[in-house]
C-alpha positions as CSV (number, residue, x, y, z in Angstrom):
1,X,113.3,118.7,129.3
2,X,111.0,118.0,126.3
3,X,108.2,119.6,124.2
4,X,105.1,118.2,122.9
5,X,104.2,119.5,119.5
6,X,101.1,119.8,117.0
7,X,101.6,118.6,113.7
8,X,99.4,121.1,111.6
9,X,100.7,121.8,108.1
10,X,104.5,121.1,107.6
11,X,104.3,122.8,104.2
12,X,102.8,126.1,105.6
13,X,105.1,129.2,104.8
14,X,104.2,130.4,108.3
15,X,106.4,128.3,110.6
16,X,104.4,128.8,113.5
17,X,101.8,126.6,111.6
18,X,103.9,123.6,110.8
19,X,104.8,121.8,114.2
20,X,104.4,124.4,117.0
21,X,105.5,123.5,120.5
22,X,102.4,123.4,122.7
23,X,103.7,122.1,126.0
24,X,107.1,122.2,127.7
25,X,107.6,119.2,129.9
26,X,110.2,119.6,132.6
27,X,111.1,116.2,134.2
28,X,114.0,116.7,136.7
29,X,114.1,120.4,137.0
30,X,111.9,122.3,139.7
31,X,109.8,125.3,138.5
32,X,110.7,128.6,140.1
33,X,107.2,129.2,141.3
34,X,105.7,125.9,141.5
35,X,108.6,123.6,142.5
36,X,108.0,120.0,141.8
37,X,104.2,120.2,141.8
38,X,103.7,120.3,138.0
39,X,105.8,118.8,135.1
40,X,104.1,119.9,132.1
41,X,103.6,123.8,131.2
42,X,101.6,125.1,128.3
43,X,103.4,127.4,125.8
44,X,102.1,130.9,125.5
45,X,100.7,130.7,122.0
46,X,98.6,127.5,123.0
47,X,97.7,128.9,126.5
48,X,96.4,132.0,125.0
49,X,93.9,130.7,122.8
50,X,92.8,128.1,125.1
51,X,92.3,130.9,128.0
52,X,90.3,132.9,125.6
53,X,87.9,130.2,124.6
54,X,87.3,128.9,128.1
55,X,86.7,132.6,129.2
56,X,84.2,133.3,126.2
57,X,86.6,136.0,124.7
58,X,85.2,137.0,121.3
59,X,87.9,139.6,120.3
60,X,91.4,139.4,121.1
61,X,93.8,142.4,120.3
62,X,97.5,141.7,119.8
63,X,100.5,143.8,119.0
64,X,101.9,143.2,115.6
65,X,104.8,141.4,117.1
66,X,102.4,138.5,117.4
67,X,100.9,139.0,113.8
68,X,102.6,135.7,112.7
69,X,101.3,133.9,115.6
70,X,97.4,134.8,114.9
71,X,96.9,131.9,112.5
72,X,97.9,129.5,115.2
73,X,95.4,131.3,117.7
74,X,92.7,131.0,115.3
75,X,93.6,127.3,114.4
76,X,93.5,126.4,118.1
77,X,90.0,128.2,118.5
78,X,88.7,126.5,115.6
79,X,90.0,123.1,116.5
80,X,89.5,122.6,120.1
C-alpha cells in the first residue's frame, strides 16, 4: 500500500500541517467491505472537511482529541 500526501508547510510546529496523508492506496489487498472495487481511500482528516464542504456544513463541532487536527480541517476548506 501507499499514501498520497499534501505538502502544506514543512516548517509548521503542528505535525498535521506538514505533509498530512490524505489518501491511502491499497493495490493488492481487498477492502473488507468493498473488496477490489476501489483502490484509493480518503483519510479521515481529509474526507471530514470535504464532506462538510460538499454538504454545506457551516459549523463543525469536534472533541478536544481532534484539536490539533482543526488547522488541517480549516486549510482544506479554504483551499478546495
